[in-house]
mmCIF file of the N, C-alpha and C atoms, coordinates in Angstrom:
data_MODEL
# 
_entry.id   MODEL 
# 
loop_
_atom_site.group_PDB 
_atom_site.id 
_atom_site.type_symbol 
_atom_site.label_atom_id 
_atom_site.label_alt_id 
_atom_site.label_comp_id 
_atom_site.label_asym_id 
_atom_site.label_entity_id 
_atom_site.label_seq_id 
_atom_site.pdbx_PDB_ins_code 
_atom_site.Cartn_x 
_atom_site.Cartn_y 
_atom_site.Cartn_z 
_atom_site.occupancy 
_atom_site.B_iso_or_equiv 
_atom_site.pdbx_formal_charge 
_atom_site.auth_seq_id 
_atom_site.auth_comp_id 
_atom_site.auth_asym_id 
_atom_site.auth_atom_id 
_atom_site.pdbx_PDB_model_num 
ATOM 1   N N  . MET A 1 1  ? 106.454 -50.837 -101.231 1.00 0.00 ? 1  MET A N  1 
ATOM 2   C CA . MET A 1 1  ? 106.825 -50.245 -102.496 1.00 0.00 ? 1  MET A CA 1 
ATOM 3   C C  . MET A 1 1  ? 106.915 -51.345 -103.553 1.00 0.00 ? 1  MET A C  1 
ATOM 4   N N  . SER A 1 2  ? 105.817 -51.890 -103.874 1.00 0.00 ? 2  SER A N  1 
ATOM 5   C CA . SER A 1 2  ? 105.750 -53.008 -104.807 1.00 0.00 ? 2  SER A CA 1 
ATOM 6   C C  . SER A 1 2  ? 105.126 -52.548 -106.125 1.00 0.00 ? 2  SER A C  1 
ATOM 7   N N  . THR A 1 3  ? 105.619 -51.468 -106.644 1.00 0.00 ? 3  THR A N  1 
ATOM 8   C CA . THR A 1 3  ? 105.101 -50.988 -107.922 1.00 0.00 ? 3  THR A CA 1 
ATOM 9   C C  . THR A 1 3  ? 105.806 -51.694 -109.070 1.00 0.00 ? 3  THR A C  1 
ATOM 10  N N  . THR A 1 4  ? 105.233 -51.577 -110.257 1.00 0.00 ? 4  THR A N  1 
ATOM 11  C CA . THR A 1 4  ? 105.798 -52.170 -111.445 1.00 0.00 ? 4  THR A CA 1 
ATOM 12  C C  . THR A 1 4  ? 107.159 -51.546 -111.746 1.00 0.00 ? 4  THR A C  1 
ATOM 13  N N  . ALA A 1 5  ? 107.224 -50.219 -111.601 1.00 0.00 ? 5  ALA A N  1 
ATOM 14  C CA . ALA A 1 5  ? 108.506 -49.540 -111.869 1.00 0.00 ? 5  ALA A CA 1 
ATOM 15  C C  . ALA A 1 5  ? 109.591 -50.068 -110.955 1.00 0.00 ? 5  ALA A C  1 
ATOM 16  N N  . HIS A 1 6  ? 109.274 -50.311 -109.717 1.00 0.00 ? 6  HIS A N  1 
ATOM 17  C CA . HIS A 1 6  ? 110.263 -50.780 -108.758 1.00 0.00 ? 6  HIS A CA 1 
ATOM 18  C C  . HIS A 1 6  ? 110.715 -52.209 -109.146 1.00 0.00 ? 6  HIS A C  1 
ATOM 19  N N  . LYS A 1 7  ? 109.774 -53.050 -109.577 1.00 0.00 ? 7  LYS A N  1 
ATOM 20  C CA . LYS A 1 7  ? 110.068 -54.404 -109.966 1.00 0.00 ? 7  LYS A CA 1 
ATOM 21  C C  . LYS A 1 7  ? 111.000 -54.400 -111.208 1.00 0.00 ? 7  LYS A C  1 
ATOM 22  N N  . VAL A 1 8  ? 110.701 -53.534 -112.167 1.00 0.00 ? 8  VAL A N  1 
ATOM 23  C CA . VAL A 1 8  ? 111.525 -53.429 -113.378 1.00 0.00 ? 8  VAL A CA 1 
ATOM 24  C C  . VAL A 1 8  ? 112.913 -52.984 -113.013 1.00 0.00 ? 8  VAL A C  1 
ATOM 25  N N  . ALA A 1 9  ? 113.037 -51.950 -112.158 1.00 0.00 ? 9  ALA A N  1 
ATOM 26  C CA . ALA A 1 9  ? 114.334 -51.419 -111.772 1.00 0.00 ? 9  ALA A CA 1 
ATOM 27  C C  . ALA A 1 9  ? 115.141 -52.481 -111.017 1.00 0.00 ? 9  ALA A C  1 
ATOM 28  N N  . THR A 1 10 ? 114.490 -53.225 -110.170 1.00 0.00 ? 10 THR A N  1 
ATOM 29  C CA . THR A 1 10 ? 115.193 -54.271 -109.424 1.00 0.00 ? 10 THR A CA 1 
ATOM 30  C C  . THR A 1 10 ? 115.692 -55.387 -110.358 1.00 0.00 ? 10 THR A C  1 
ATOM 31  N N  . GLN A 1 11 ? 114.862 -55.752 -111.325 1.00 0.00 ? 11 GLN A N  1 
ATOM 32  C CA . GLN A 1 11 ? 115.251 -56.779 -112.292 1.00 0.00 ? 11 GLN A CA 1 
ATOM 33  C C  . GLN A 1 11 ? 116.449 -56.302 -113.133 1.00 0.00 ? 11 GLN A C  1 
ATOM 34  N N  . ALA A 1 12 ? 116.395 -55.031 -113.553 1.00 0.00 ? 12 ALA A N  1 
ATOM 35  C CA . ALA A 1 12 ? 117.499 -54.491 -114.378 1.00 0.00 ? 12 ALA A CA 1 
ATOM 36  C C  . ALA A 1 12 ? 118.774 -54.406 -113.573 1.00 0.00 ? 12 ALA A C  1 
ATOM 37  N N  . ALA A 1 13 ? 118.693 -54.045 -112.333 1.00 0.00 ? 13 ALA A N  1 
ATOM 38  C CA . ALA A 1 13 ? 119.882 -53.966 -111.481 1.00 0.00 ? 13 ALA A CA 1 
ATOM 39  C C  . ALA A 1 13 ? 120.496 -55.359 -111.243 1.00 0.00 ? 13 ALA A C  1 
ATOM 40  N N  . SER A 1 14 ? 119.663 -56.359 -111.062 1.00 0.00 ? 14 SER A N  1 
ATOM 41  C CA . SER A 1 14 ? 120.210 -57.723 -110.827 1.00 0.00 ? 14 SER A CA 1 
ATOM 42  C C  . SER A 1 14 ? 120.794 -58.280 -112.130 1.00 0.00 ? 14 SER A C  1 
ATOM 43  N N  . ALA A 1 15 ? 120.183 -57.940 -113.279 1.00 0.00 ? 15 ALA A N  1 
ATOM 44  C CA . ALA A 1 15 ? 120.728 -58.394 -114.527 1.00 0.00 ? 15 ALA A CA 1 
ATOM 45  C C  . ALA A 1 15 ? 122.078 -57.726 -114.830 1.00 0.00 ? 15 ALA A C  1 
ATOM 46  N N  . ALA A 1 16 ? 122.203 -56.461 -114.518 1.00 0.00 ? 16 ALA A N  1 
ATOM 47  C CA . ALA A 1 16 ? 123.441 -55.747 -114.722 1.00 0.00 ? 16 ALA A CA 1 
ATOM 48  C C  . ALA A 1 16 ? 124.509 -56.311 -113.776 1.00 0.00 ? 16 ALA A C  1 
ATOM 49  N N  . GLY A 1 17 ? 124.134 -56.624 -112.579 1.00 0.00 ? 17 GLY A N  1 
ATOM 50  C CA . GLY A 1 17 ? 125.077 -57.210 -111.638 1.00 0.00 ? 17 GLY A CA 1 
ATOM 51  C C  . GLY A 1 17 ? 125.586 -58.561 -112.066 1.00 0.00 ? 17 GLY A C  1 
ATOM 52  N N  . ALA A 1 18 ? 124.707 -59.382 -112.702 1.00 0.00 ? 18 ALA A N  1 
ATOM 53  C CA . ALA A 1 18 ? 125.121 -60.688 -113.203 1.00 0.00 ? 18 ALA A CA 1 
ATOM 54  C C  . ALA A 1 18 ? 126.092 -60.537 -114.370 1.00 0.00 ? 18 ALA A C  1 
ATOM 55  N N  . ARG A 1 19 ? 125.860 -59.542 -115.219 1.00 0.00 ? 19 ARG A N  1 
ATOM 56  C CA . ARG A 1 19 ? 126.779 -59.327 -116.359 1.00 0.00 ? 19 ARG A CA 1 
ATOM 57  C C  . ARG A 1 19 ? 128.121 -58.840 -115.880 1.00 0.00 ? 19 ARG A C  1 
ATOM 58  N N  . MET A 1 20 ? 128.192 -58.080 -114.812 1.00 0.00 ? 20 MET A N  1 
ATOM 59  C CA . MET A 1 20 ? 129.446 -57.520 -114.345 1.00 0.00 ? 20 MET A CA 1 
ATOM 60  C C  . MET A 1 20 ? 130.184 -58.478 -113.427 1.00 0.00 ? 20 MET A C  1 
ATOM 61  N N  . LYS A 1 21 ? 129.674 -59.638 -113.205 1.00 0.00 ? 21 LYS A N  1 
ATOM 62  C CA . LYS A 1 21 ? 130.288 -60.604 -112.310 1.00 0.00 ? 21 LYS A CA 1 
ATOM 63  C C  . LYS A 1 21 ? 131.693 -60.966 -112.766 1.00 0.00 ? 21 LYS A C  1 
ATOM 64  N N  . GLY A 1 22 ? 132.696 -60.761 -111.920 1.00 0.00 ? 22 GLY A N  1 
ATOM 65  C CA . GLY A 1 22 ? 134.068 -61.106 -112.247 1.00 0.00 ? 22 GLY A CA 1 
ATOM 66  C C  . GLY A 1 22 ? 134.812 -59.986 -112.969 1.00 0.00 ? 22 GLY A C  1 
ATOM 67  N N  . ARG A 1 23 ? 134.167 -58.893 -113.281 1.00 0.00 ? 23 ARG A N  1 
ATOM 68  C CA . ARG A 1 23 ? 134.832 -57.770 -113.934 1.00 0.00 ? 23 ARG A CA 1 
ATOM 69  C C  . ARG A 1 23 ? 135.255 -56.735 -112.905 1.00 0.00 ? 23 ARG A C  1 
ATOM 70  N N  . ARG A 1 24 ? 136.350 -56.036 -113.257 1.00 0.00 ? 24 ARG A N  1 
ATOM 71  C CA . ARG A 1 24 ? 136.785 -54.941 -112.400 1.00 0.00 ? 24 ARG A CA 1 
ATOM 72  C C  . ARG A 1 24 ? 136.061 -53.679 -112.833 1.00 0.00 ? 24 ARG A C  1 
ATOM 73  N N  . PRO A 1 25 ? 135.865 -52.784 -111.902 1.00 0.00 ? 25 PRO A N  1 
ATOM 74  C CA . PRO A 1 25 ? 135.274 -51.489 -112.298 1.00 0.00 ? 25 PRO A CA 1 
ATOM 75  C C  . PRO A 1 25 ? 136.256 -50.667 -113.125 1.00 0.00 ? 25 PRO A C  1 
ATOM 76  N N  . PRO A 1 26 ? 135.786 -49.728 -113.888 1.00 0.00 ? 26 PRO A N  1 
ATOM 77  C CA . PRO A 1 26 ? 136.713 -48.941 -114.738 1.00 0.00 ? 26 PRO A CA 1 
ATOM 78  C C  . PRO A 1 26 ? 137.671 -48.138 -113.844 1.00 0.00 ? 26 PRO A C  1 
ATOM 79  N N  . SER A 1 27 ? 138.893 -48.023 -114.305 1.00 0.00 ? 27 SER A N  1 
ATOM 80  C CA . SER A 1 27 ? 139.924 -47.315 -113.589 1.00 0.00 ? 27 SER A CA 1 
ATOM 81  C C  . SER A 1 27 ? 139.839 -45.826 -113.958 1.00 0.00 ? 27 SER A C  1 
ATOM 82  N N  . VAL A 1 28 ? 139.697 -44.997 -112.965 1.00 0.00 ? 28 VAL A N  1 
ATOM 83  C CA . VAL A 1 28 ? 139.602 -43.554 -113.180 1.00 0.00 ? 28 VAL A CA 1 
ATOM 84  C C  . VAL A 1 28 ? 140.889 -43.006 -113.750 1.00 0.00 ? 28 VAL A C  1 
ATOM 85  N N  . VAL A 1 29 ? 141.988 -43.476 -113.212 1.00 0.00 ? 29 VAL A N  1 
ATOM 86  C CA . VAL A 1 29 ? 143.308 -42.993 -113.638 1.00 0.00 ? 29 VAL A CA 1 
ATOM 87  C C  . VAL A 1 29 ? 143.512 -43.360 -115.118 1.00 0.00 ? 29 VAL A C  1 
ATOM 88  N N  . LYS A 1 30 ? 143.150 -44.587 -115.477 1.00 0.00 ? 30 LYS A N  1 
ATOM 89  C CA . LYS A 1 30 ? 143.312 -45.028 -116.858 1.00 0.00 ? 30 LYS A CA 1 
ATOM 90  C C  . LYS A 1 30 ? 142.462 -44.200 -117.773 1.00 0.00 ? 30 LYS A C  1 
ATOM 91  N N  . GLU A 1 31 ? 141.224 -43.882 -117.369 1.00 0.00 ? 31 GLU A N  1 
ATOM 92  C CA . GLU A 1 31 ? 140.325 -43.059 -118.181 1.00 0.00 ? 31 GLU A CA 1 
ATOM 93  C C  . GLU A 1 31 ? 140.916 -41.663 -118.391 1.00 0.00 ? 31 GLU A C  1 
ATOM 94  N N  . ILE A 1 32 ? 141.482 -41.082 -117.320 1.00 0.00 ? 32 ILE A N  1 
ATOM 95  C CA . ILE A 1 32 ? 142.126 -39.777 -117.415 1.00 0.00 ? 32 ILE A CA 1 
ATOM 96  C C  . ILE A 1 32 ? 143.318 -39.824 -118.385 1.00 0.00 ? 32 ILE A C  1 
ATOM 97  N N  . VAL A 1 33 ? 144.137 -40.834 -118.299 1.00 0.00 ? 33 VAL A N  1 
ATOM 98  C CA . VAL A 1 33 ? 145.283 -40.977 -119.216 1.00 0.00 ? 33 VAL A CA 1 
ATOM 99  C C  . VAL A 1 33 ? 144.815 -41.118 -120.658 1.00 0.00 ? 33 VAL A C  1 
ATOM 100 N N  . TYR A 1 34 ? 143.770 -41.936 -120.863 1.00 0.00 ? 34 TYR A N  1 
ATOM 101 C CA . TYR A 1 34 ? 143.212 -42.085 -122.225 1.00 0.00 ? 34 TYR A CA 1 
ATOM 102 C C  . TYR A 1 34 ? 142.743 -40.737 -122.758 1.00 0.00 ? 34 TYR A C  1 
ATOM 103 N N  . GLY A 1 35 ? 142.014 -40.016 -121.939 1.00 0.00 ? 35 GLY A N  1 
ATOM 104 C CA . GLY A 1 35 ? 141.481 -38.712 -122.358 1.00 0.00 ? 35 GLY A CA 1 
ATOM 105 C C  . GLY A 1 35 ? 142.586 -37.691 -122.665 1.00 0.00 ? 35 GLY A C  1 
ATOM 106 N N  . MET A 1 36 ? 143.593 -37.683 -121.824 1.00 0.00 ? 36 MET A N  1 
ATOM 107 C CA . MET A 1 36 ? 144.728 -36.742 -122.065 1.00 0.00 ? 36 MET A CA 1 
ATOM 108 C C  . MET A 1 36 ? 145.469 -37.136 -123.335 1.00 0.00 ? 36 MET A C  1 
ATOM 109 N N  . SER A 1 37 ? 145.671 -38.421 -123.551 1.00 0.00 ? 37 SER A N  1 
ATOM 110 C CA . SER A 1 37 ? 146.356 -38.872 -124.747 1.00 0.00 ? 37 SER A CA 1 
ATOM 111 C C  . SER A 1 37 ? 145.612 -38.502 -125.987 1.00 0.00 ? 37 SER A C  1 
ATOM 112 N N  . LEU A 1 38 ? 144.320 -38.724 -125.991 1.00 0.00 ? 38 LEU A N  1 
ATOM 113 C CA . LEU A 1 38 ? 143.501 -38.334 -127.177 1.00 0.00 ? 38 LEU A CA 1 
ATOM 114 C C  . LEU A 1 38 ? 143.514 -36.835 -127.369 1.00 0.00 ? 38 LEU A C  1 
ATOM 115 N N  . GLY A 1 39 ? 143.455 -36.061 -126.291 1.00 0.00 ? 39 GLY A N  1 
ATOM 116 C CA . GLY A 1 39 ? 143.503 -34.624 -126.362 1.00 0.00 ? 39 GLY A CA 1 
ATOM 117 C C  . GLY A 1 39 ? 144.848 -34.107 -126.933 1.00 0.00 ? 39 GLY A C  1 
ATOM 118 N N  . LEU A 1 40 ? 145.943 -34.693 -126.483 1.00 0.00 ? 40 LEU A N  1 
ATOM 119 C CA . LEU A 1 40 ? 147.245 -34.281 -126.989 1.00 0.00 ? 40 LEU A CA 1 
ATOM 120 C C  . LEU A 1 40 ? 147.387 -34.646 -128.463 1.00 0.00 ? 40 LEU A C  1 
ATOM 121 N N  . PHE A 1 41 ? 146.882 -35.822 -128.868 1.00 0.00 ? 41 PHE A N  1 
ATOM 122 C CA . PHE A 1 41 ? 146.976 -36.232 -130.266 1.00 0.00 ? 41 PHE A CA 1 
ATOM 123 C C  . PHE A 1 41 ? 146.141 -35.298 -131.128 1.00 0.00 ? 41 PHE A C  1 
ATOM 124 N N  . ALA A 1 42 ? 144.938 -34.944 -130.688 1.00 0.00 ? 42 ALA A N  1 
ATOM 125 C CA . ALA A 1 42 ? 144.110 -34.033 -131.476 1.00 0.00 ? 42 ALA A CA 1 
ATOM 126 C C  . ALA A 1 42 ? 144.766 -32.645 -131.569 1.00 0.00 ? 42 ALA A C  1 
ATOM 127 N N  . GLY A 1 43 ? 145.370 -32.192 -130.462 1.00 0.00 ? 43 GLY A N  1 
ATOM 128 C CA . GLY A 1 43 ? 146.075 -30.899 -130.459 1.00 0.00 ? 43 GLY A CA 1 
ATOM 129 C C  . GLY A 1 43 ? 147.238 -30.911 -131.409 1.00 0.00 ? 43 GLY A C  1 
ATOM 130 N N  . TYR A 1 44 ? 147.968 -32.016 -131.488 1.00 0.00 ? 44 TYR A N  1 
ATOM 131 C CA . TYR A 1 44 ? 149.101 -32.139 -132.370 1.00 0.00 ? 44 TYR A CA 1 
ATOM 132 C C  . TYR A 1 44 ? 148.670 -32.080 -133.830 1.00 0.00 ? 44 TYR A C  1 
ATOM 133 N N  . LEU A 1 45 ? 147.549 -32.755 -134.125 1.00 0.00 ? 45 LEU A N  1 
ATOM 134 C CA . LEU A 1 45 ? 147.002 -32.715 -135.512 1.00 0.00 ? 45 LEU A CA 1 
ATOM 135 C C  . LEU A 1 45 ? 146.597 -31.285 -135.842 1.00 0.00 ? 45 LEU A C  1 
ATOM 136 N N  . TRP A 1 46 ? 145.983 -30.574 -134.901 1.00 0.00 ? 46 TRP A N  1 
ATOM 137 C CA . TRP A 1 46 ? 145.595 -29.200 -135.145 1.00 0.00 ? 46 TRP A CA 1 
ATOM 138 C C  . TRP A 1 46 ? 146.808 -28.310 -135.418 1.00 0.00 ? 46 TRP A C  1 
ATOM 139 N N  . LYS A 1 47 ? 147.849 -28.522 -134.623 1.00 0.00 ? 47 LYS A N  1 
ATOM 140 C CA . LYS A 1 47 ? 149.082 -27.699 -134.804 1.00 0.00 ? 47 LYS A CA 1 
ATOM 141 C C  . LYS A 1 47 ? 149.736 -28.052 -136.160 1.00 0.00 ? 47 LYS A C  1 
ATOM 142 N N  . LEU A 1 48 ? 149.713 -29.291 -136.597 1.00 0.00 ? 48 LEU A N  1 
ATOM 143 C CA . LEU A 1 48 ? 150.238 -29.649 -137.919 1.00 0.00 ? 48 LEU A CA 1 
ATOM 144 C C  . LEU A 1 48 ? 149.480 -28.867 -138.997 1.00 0.00 ? 48 LEU A C  1 
ATOM 145 N N  . HIS A 1 49 ? 148.159 -28.806 -138.866 1.00 0.00 ? 49 HIS A N  1 
ATOM 146 C CA . HIS A 1 49 ? 147.336 -28.055 -139.842 1.00 0.00 ? 49 HIS A CA 1 
ATOM 147 C C  . HIS A 1 49 ? 147.740 -26.569 -139.821 1.00 0.00 ? 49 HIS A C  1 
ATOM 148 N N  . HIS A 1 50 ? 147.893 -26.024 -138.620 1.00 0.00 ? 50 HIS A N  1 
ATOM 149 C CA . HIS A 1 50 ? 148.263 -24.617 -138.465 1.00 0.00 ? 50 HIS A CA 1 
ATOM 150 C C  . HIS A 1 50 ? 149.632 -24.323 -139.062 1.00 0.00 ? 50 HIS A C  1 
ATOM 151 N N  . TRP A 1 51 ? 150.592 -25.221 -138.811 1.00 0.00 ? 51 TRP A N  1 
ATOM 152 C CA . TRP A 1 51 ? 151.947 -24.994 -139.347 1.00 0.00 ? 51 TRP A CA 1 
ATOM 153 C C  . TRP A 1 51 ? 151.917 -25.116 -140.865 1.00 0.00 ? 51 TRP A C  1 
ATOM 154 N N  . SER A 1 52 ? 151.101 -25.987 -141.422 1.00 0.00 ? 52 SER A N  1 
ATOM 155 C CA . SER A 1 52 ? 150.983 -26.107 -142.879 1.00 0.00 ? 52 SER A CA 1 
ATOM 156 C C  . SER A 1 52 ? 150.432 -24.821 -143.485 1.00 0.00 ? 52 SER A C  1 
ATOM 157 N N  . ASN A 1 53 ? 149.443 -24.246 -142.866 1.00 0.00 ? 53 ASN A N  1 
ATOM 158 C CA . ASN A 1 53 ? 148.866 -22.983 -143.319 1.00 0.00 ? 53 ASN A CA 1 
ATOM 159 C C  . ASN A 1 53 ? 149.904 -21.855 -143.228 1.00 0.00 ? 53 ASN A C  1 
ATOM 160 N N  . GLN A 1 54 ? 150.652 -21.824 -142.200 1.00 0.00 ? 54 GLN A N  1 
ATOM 161 C CA . GLN A 1 54 ? 151.719 -20.803 -142.032 1.00 0.00 ? 54 GLN A CA 1 
ATOM 162 C C  . GLN A 1 54 ? 152.769 -20.947 -143.124 1.00 0.00 ? 54 GLN A C  1 
ATOM 163 N N  . ARG A 1 55 ? 153.164 -22.176 -143.421 1.00 0.00 ? 55 ARG A N  1 
ATOM 164 C CA . ARG A 1 55 ? 154.169 -22.423 -144.457 1.00 0.00 ? 55 ARG A CA 1 
ATOM 165 C C  . ARG A 1 55 ? 153.667 -21.945 -145.805 1.00 0.00 ? 55 ARG A C  1 
ATOM 166 N N  . ARG A 1 56 ? 152.405 -22.271 -146.157 1.00 0.00 ? 56 ARG A N  1 
ATOM 167 C CA . ARG A 1 56 ? 151.839 -21.859 -147.418 1.00 0.00 ? 56 ARG A CA 1 
ATOM 168 C C  . ARG A 1 56 ? 151.754 -20.326 -147.518 1.00 0.00 ? 56 ARG A C  1 
ATOM 169 N N  . THR A 1 57 ? 151.402 -19.690 -146.411 1.00 0.00 ? 57 THR A N  1 
ATOM 170 C CA . THR A 1 57 ? 151.331 -18.206 -146.427 1.00 0.00 ? 57 THR A CA 1 
ATOM 171 C C  . THR A 1 57 ? 152.704 -17.600 -146.621 1.00 0.00 ? 57 THR A C  1 
ATOM 172 N N  . ARG A 1 58 ? 153.717 -18.109 -145.930 1.00 0.00 ? 58 ARG A N  1 
ATOM 173 C CA . ARG A 1 58 ? 155.093 -17.611 -146.069 1.00 0.00 ? 58 ARG A CA 1 
ATOM 174 C C  . ARG A 1 58 ? 155.589 -17.804 -147.498 1.00 0.00 ? 58 ARG A C  1 
ATOM 175 N N  . GLU A 1 59 ? 155.312 -18.997 -148.081 1.00 0.00 ? 59 GLU A N  1 
ATOM 176 C CA . GLU A 1 59 ? 155.724 -19.248 -149.447 1.00 0.00 ? 59 GLU A CA 1 
ATOM 177 C C  . GLU A 1 59 ? 155.055 -18.268 -150.431 1.00 0.00 ? 59 GLU A C  1 
ATOM 178 N N  . PHE A 1 60 ? 153.758 -18.003 -150.213 1.00 0.00 ? 60 PHE A N  1 
ATOM 179 C CA . PHE A 1 60 ? 153.027 -17.081 -151.093 1.00 0.00 ? 60 PHE A CA 1 
ATOM 180 C C  . PHE A 1 60 ? 153.639 -15.690 -151.059 1.00 0.00 ? 60 PHE A C  1 
ATOM 181 N N  . TYR A 1 61 ? 153.898 -15.166 -149.861 1.00 0.00 ? 61 TYR A N  1 
ATOM 182 C CA . TYR A 1 61 ? 154.463 -13.839 -149.786 1.00 0.00 ? 61 TYR A CA 1 
ATOM 183 C C  . TYR A 1 61 ? 155.893 -13.786 -150.252 1.00 0.00 ? 61 TYR A C  1 
ATOM 184 N N  . ALA A 1 62 ? 156.637 -14.851 -150.091 1.00 0.00 ? 62 ALA A N  1 
ATOM 185 C CA . ALA A 1 62 ? 158.005 -14.906 -150.615 1.00 0.00 ? 62 ALA A CA 1 
ATOM 186 C C  . ALA A 1 62 ? 158.008 -14.842 -152.151 1.00 0.00 ? 62 ALA A C  1 
ATOM 187 N N  . LEU A 1 63 ? 157.089 -15.602 -152.777 1.00 0.00 ? 63 LEU A N  1 
ATOM 188 C CA . LEU A 1 63 ? 156.968 -15.542 -154.243 1.00 0.00 ? 63 LEU A CA 1 
ATOM 189 C C  . LEU A 1 63 ? 156.470 -14.200 -154.718 1.00 0.00 ? 63 LEU A C  1 
ATOM 190 N N  . LEU A 1 64 ? 155.602 -13.575 -153.952 1.00 0.00 ? 64 LEU A N  1 
ATOM 191 C CA . LEU A 1 64 ? 155.089 -12.272 -154.300 1.00 0.00 ? 64 LEU A CA 1 
ATOM 192 C C  . LEU A 1 64 ? 156.222 -11.238 -154.227 1.00 0.00 ? 64 LEU A C  1 
ATOM 193 N N  . ASP A 1 65 ? 157.061 -11.327 -153.209 1.00 0.00 ? 65 ASP A N  1 
ATOM 194 C CA . ASP A 1 65 ? 158.184 -10.394 -153.064 1.00 0.00 ? 65 ASP A CA 1 
ATOM 195 C C  . ASP A 1 65 ? 159.211 -10.580 -154.155 1.00 0.00 ? 65 ASP A C  1 
ATOM 196 N N  . GLU A 1 66 ? 159.417 -11.827 -154.580 1.00 0.00 ? 66 GLU A N  1 
ATOM 197 C CA . GLU A 1 66 ? 160.414 -12.098 -155.647 1.00 0.00 ? 66 GLU A CA 1 
ATOM 198 C C  . GLU A 1 66 ? 159.888 -11.670 -156.991 1.00 0.00 ? 66 GLU A C  1 
ATOM 199 N N  . GLY A 1 67 ? 158.591 -11.438 -157.138 1.00 0.00 ? 67 GLY A N  1 
ATOM 200 C CA . GLY A 1 67 ? 157.994 -11.070 -158.390 1.00 0.00 ? 67 GLY A CA 1 
ATOM 201 C C  . GLY A 1 67 ? 157.647 -12.239 -159.264 1.00 0.00 ? 67 GLY A C  1 
ATOM 202 N N  . ARG A 1 68 ? 157.722 -13.447 -158.775 1.00 0.00 ? 68 ARG A N  1 
ATOM 203 C CA . ARG A 1 68 ? 157.444 -14.630 -159.575 1.00 0.00 ? 68 ARG A CA 1 
ATOM 204 C C  . ARG A 1 68 ? 155.928 -14.787 -159.765 1.00 0.00 ? 68 ARG A C  1 
ATOM 205 N N  . ILE A 1 69 ? 155.118 -14.226 -158.851 1.00 0.00 ? 69 ILE A N  1 
ATOM 206 C CA . ILE A 1 69 ? 153.679 -14.233 -158.979 1.00 0.00 ? 69 ILE A CA 1 
ATOM 207 C C  . ILE A 1 69 ? 153.143 -12.834 -158.794 1.00 0.00 ? 69 ILE A C  1 
ATOM 208 N N  . THR A 1 70 ? 151.893 -12.602 -159.179 1.00 0.00 ? 70 THR A N  1 
ATOM 209 C CA . THR A 1 70 ? 151.286 -11.312 -159.005 1.00 0.00 ? 70 THR A CA 1 
ATOM 210 C C  . THR A 1 70 ? 149.824 -11.529 -158.646 1.00 0.00 ? 70 THR A C  1 
ATOM 211 N N  . VAL A 1 71 ? 149.248 -10.546 -158.003 1.00 0.00 ? 71 VAL A N  1 
ATOM 212 C CA . VAL A 1 71 ? 147.812 -10.647 -157.649 1.00 0.00 ? 71 VAL A CA 1 
ATOM 213 C C  . VAL A 1 71 ? 146.991 -9.655  -158.481 1.00 0.00 ? 71 VAL A C  1 
ATOM 214 N N  . VAL A 1 72 ? 147.700 -8.992  -159.440 1.00 0.00 ? 72 VAL A N  1 
ATOM 215 C CA . VAL A 1 72 ? 146.996 -8.031  -160.323 1.00 0.00 ? 72 VAL A CA 1 
ATOM 216 C C  . VAL A 1 72 ? 146.467 -8.803  -161.536 1.00 0.00 ? 72 VAL A C  1 
ATOM 217 N N  . VAL A 1 73 ? 145.251 -8.575  -161.905 1.00 0.00 ? 73 VAL A N  1 
ATOM 218 C CA . VAL A 1 73 ? 144.644 -9.229  -163.012 1.00 0.00 ? 73 VAL A CA 1 
ATOM 219 C C  . VAL A 1 73 ? 145.068 -8.517  -164.297 1.00 0.00 ? 73 VAL A C  1 
ATOM 220 N N  . ASP A 1 74 ? 145.565 -9.263  -165.276 1.00 0.00 ? 74 ASP A N  1 
ATOM 221 C CA . ASP A 1 74 ? 145.965 -8.699  -166.551 1.00 0.00 ? 74 ASP A CA 1 
ATOM 222 C C  . ASP A 1 74 ? 144.702 -8.368  -167.383 1.00 0.00 ? 74 ASP A C  1 
ATOM 223 N N  . GLU A 1 75 ? 144.842 -7.276  -168.162 1.00 0.00 ? 75 GLU A N  1 
ATOM 224 C CA . GLU A 1 75 ? 143.721 -6.922  -169.051 1.00 0.00 ? 75 GLU A CA 1 
ATOM 225 C C  . GLU A 1 75 ? 143.738 -7.897  -170.243 1.00 0.00 ? 75 GLU A C  1 
ATOM 226 N N  . PRO A 1 76 ? 142.584 -8.266  -170.752 1.00 0.00 ? 76 PRO A N  1 
ATOM 227 C CA . PRO A 1 76 ? 142.530 -9.128  -171.928 1.00 0.00 ? 76 PRO A CA 1 
ATOM 228 C C  . PRO A 1 76 ? 143.150 -8.398  -173.141 1.00 0.00 ? 76 PRO A C  1 
ATOM 229 N N  . ALA A 1 77 ? 143.773 -9.121  -174.032 1.00 0.00 ? 77 ALA A N  1 
ATOM 230 C CA . ALA A 1 77 ? 144.487 -8.554  -175.178 1.00 0.00 ? 77 ALA A CA 1 
ATOM 231 C C  . ALA A 1 77 ? 143.577 -7.761  -176.124 1.00 0.00 ? 77 ALA A C  1 
ATOM 232 N N  . GLY A 1 78 ? 142.317 -8.143  -176.300 1.00 0.00 ? 78 GLY A N  1 
ATOM 233 C CA . GLY A 1 78 ? 141.446 -7.478  -177.215 1.00 0.00 ? 78 GLY A CA 1 
ATOM 234 C C  . GLY A 1 78 ? 140.581 -6.400  -176.588 1.00 0.00 ? 78 GLY A C  1 
ATOM 235 N N  . ALA A 1 79 ? 140.812 -6.057  -175.356 1.00 0.00 ? 79 ALA A N  1 
ATOM 236 C CA . ALA A 1 79 ? 139.984 -5.054  -174.672 1.00 0.00 ? 79 ALA A CA 1 
ATOM 237 C C  . ALA A 1 79 ? 140.364 -3.652  -175.070 1.00 0.00 ? 79 ALA A C  1 
ATOM 238 N N  . LYS A 1 80 ? 139.383 -2.864  -175.427 1.00 0.00 ? 80 LYS A N  1 
ATOM 239 C CA . LYS A 1 80 ? 139.629 -1.454  -175.771 1.00 0.00 ? 80 LYS A CA 1 
ATOM 240 C C  . LYS A 1 80 ? 138.774 -0.556  -174.933 1.00 0.00 ? 80 LYS A C  1 
ATOM 241 N N  . ASP A 1 81 ? 139.305 0.556   -174.518 1.00 0.00 ? 81 ASP A N  1 
ATOM 242 C CA . ASP A 1 81 ? 138.564 1.497   -173.694 1.00 0.00 ? 81 ASP A CA 1 
ATOM 243 C C  . ASP A 1 81 ? 137.809 2.509   -174.481 1.00 0.00 ? 81 ASP A C  1 
# 
């Protein structure tokens, strides 16, 4: 099996092995913890966005109930039917 592809693959594998000399392999547990931490942080940011939208909606309906704002468009002063 002395093909060019085999020679290239063997050379690449030995070069990668030389670069990894003295390094530890990645820790699976550490990767899981990193992923969970990033997921929790992203979820927290999403919930903050959701809570902000809820607060704005509650404020809008509270102002609407108090009569301080309206959603009815006023007729222009110079309009005649």
